[in-house]
C-alpha positions as a Markdown table, in Angstrom:
| # | Residue | x | y | z |
|---|---|---|---|---|
| 1 | Met | 0.0 | 0.0 | 0.0 |
| 2 | Ile | 2.8 | 2.4 | 0.8 |
| 3 | Ala | 4.5 | 1.6 | -2.5 |
| 4 | Val | 1.3 | 2.4 | -4.4 |
| 5 | Ala | 0.9 | 5.7 | -2.4 |
| 6 | His | 4.4 | 6.8 | -3.2 |
| 7 | Ala | 4.5 | 5.6 | -6.8 |
| 8 | Trp | 1.0 | 6.7 | -7.9 |
| 9 | Met | -1.2 | 8.4 | -5.4 |
| 10 | Ile | 1.1 | 11.2 | -4.1 |
| 11 | Pro | 2.2 | 12.4 | -7.5 |
| 12 | Gln | -1.4 | 12.4 | -8.7 |
| 13 | Val | -2.6 | 14.4 | -5.7 |
| 14 | Val | 0.2 | 16.9 | -6.1 |
| 15 | Glu | -0.3 | 17.2 | -9.8 |
| 16 | Gln | -4.1 | 17.7 | -9.5 |
| 17 | Gly | -3.6 | 20.1 | -6.6 |
| 18 | Arg | -1.3 | 22.3 | -8.7 |
| 19 | Ala | -3.7 | 22.0 | -11.6 |
| 20 | Ile | -6.6 | 23.4 | -9.7 |
| 21 | Asp | -4.7 | 26.3 | -8.0 |
| 22 | Phe | -6.0 | 28.8 | -10.6 |
| 23 | Val | -9.2 | 27.1 | -11.7 |
| 24 | Pro | -12.1 | 29.6 | -11.2 |
| 25 | Arg | -14.6 | 28.3 | -8.7 |
| 26 | Pro | -18.2 | 29.4 | -8.8 |
| 27 | Glu | -19.8 | 30.3 | -5.5 |
| 28 | Asp | -23.0 | 28.5 | -6.4 |
| 29 | Gly | -23.4 | 25.4 | -8.5 |
| 30 | Pro | -21.2 | 22.4 | -9.1 |
| 31 | Lys | -17.5 | 22.4 | -8.7 |
| 32 | Pro | -15.4 | 22.1 | -11.8 |
| 33 | Pro | -14.4 | 18.6 | -12.9 |
| 34 | Glu | -10.8 | 19.2 | -12.0 |
| 35 | Val | -11.7 | 20.1 | -8.4 |
| 36 | Gln | -14.0 | 17.1 | -8.1 |
| 37 | His | -11.2 | 14.8 | -9.3 |
| 38 | Phe | -8.8 | 16.3 | -6.8 |
| 39 | Ile | -11.3 | 15.8 | -4.0 |
| 40 | Arg | -11.8 | 12.1 | -4.9 |
| 41 | Leu | -8.0 | 11.5 | -5.0 |
| 42 | His | -7.6 | 13.3 | -1.7 |
| 43 | Val | -10.3 | 11.2 | -0.1 |
| 44 | Val | -8.7 | 8.0 | -1.3 |
| 45 | Tyr | -5.3 | 9.2 | 0.0 |
| 46 | Val | -6.7 | 10.1 | 3.4 |
| 47 | Ile | -8.6 | 6.7 | 3.7 |
| 48 | Ala | -5.4 | 4.9 | 2.8 |
| 49 | Asp | -3.5 | 6.8 | 5.4 |
| 50 | Leu | -6.1 | 5.9 | 8.0 |
| 51 | Val | -5.9 | 2.3 | 7.1 |
| 52 | Lys | -2.2 | 2.4 | 7.5 |
| 53 | Ala | -2.5 | 4.1 | 10.9 |
| 54 | Ile | -5.1 | 1.6 | 12.1 |
| 55 | Ala | -2.9 | -1.3 | 10.9 |
| 56 | Ala | 0.1 | 0.2 | 12.7 |
| 57 | Phe | -1.7 | 0.8 | 15.9 |
| 58 | Gly | -3.4 | -2.6 | 15.7 |
| 59 | Thr | -0.1 | -4.4 | 15.5 |
| 60 | Ile | 1.3 | -2.7 | 18.7 |
| 61 | Pro | -1.0 | -4.7 | 21.1 |
| 62 | Leu | -0.4 | -7.9 | 19.1 |
| 63 | Leu | 3.4 | -7.5 | 19.4 |
| 64 | Trp | 3.1 | -6.7 | 23.1 |
| 65 | Leu | 0.9 | -9.7 | 23.7 |
| 66 | Ser | 3.2 | -11.9 | 21.7 |
| 67 | Ala | 6.3 | -10.7 | 23.6 |
| 68 | Arg | 4.4 | -11.2 | 26.9 |
| 69 | Ala | 3.3 | -14.7 | 26.0 |
| 70 | Ala | 6.9 | -15.6 | 25.1 |
| 71 | Ser | 8.2 | -14.2 | 28.4 |
| 72 | Leu | 5.6 | -16.2 | 30.3 |
| 73 | Arg | 6.5 | -19.4 | 28.4 |
| 74 | Glu | 10.1 | -18.8 | 29.3 |
| 75 | Gly | 9.3 | -18.1 | 32.9 |
| 76 | Ser | 7.1 | -21.2 | 33.3 |
| 77 | His | 9.8 | -23.6 | 32.1 |
| 78 | Pro | 13.0 | -22.4 | 33.7 |
| 79 | Ser | 16.2 | -24.0 | 32.6 |
| 80 | Pro | 17.9 | -26.2 | 35.1 |
| 81 | Pro | 20.7 | -24.5 | 37.1 |
| 82 | Pro | 24.2 | -25.4 | 35.9 |
| 83 | Thr | 25.8 | -28.2 | 37.8 |
| 84 | His | 29.4 | -27.8 | 39.0 |
| 85 | Ser | 31.2 | -31.1 | 39.1 |
| 86 | Ser | 34.3 | -31.0 | 41.1 |
| 87 | Ala | 36.7 | -33.8 | 40.7 |
| 88 | Ser | 38.6 | -34.3 | 44.0 |
| 89 | Ser | 42.0 | -35.9 | 43.7 |
């Protein structure tokens, strides 16, 4: 998703944003097609960013739970203490 955003989405949003800088906008009535296209691109970009953020924040608890489970497993099966064999002569 990040590769698509960098390769396609971001350049499109920037290009459309620059293209509509000087498009006359009527106060009443529909927006020009260039502006509507920019709005659609911007909405898709924002939704993709939200999905990435939710995915990132969703993995944090999973990683924490996974690390905690691993530490509990290690704690419940302690390794035996080392034995010191001393050979007396």
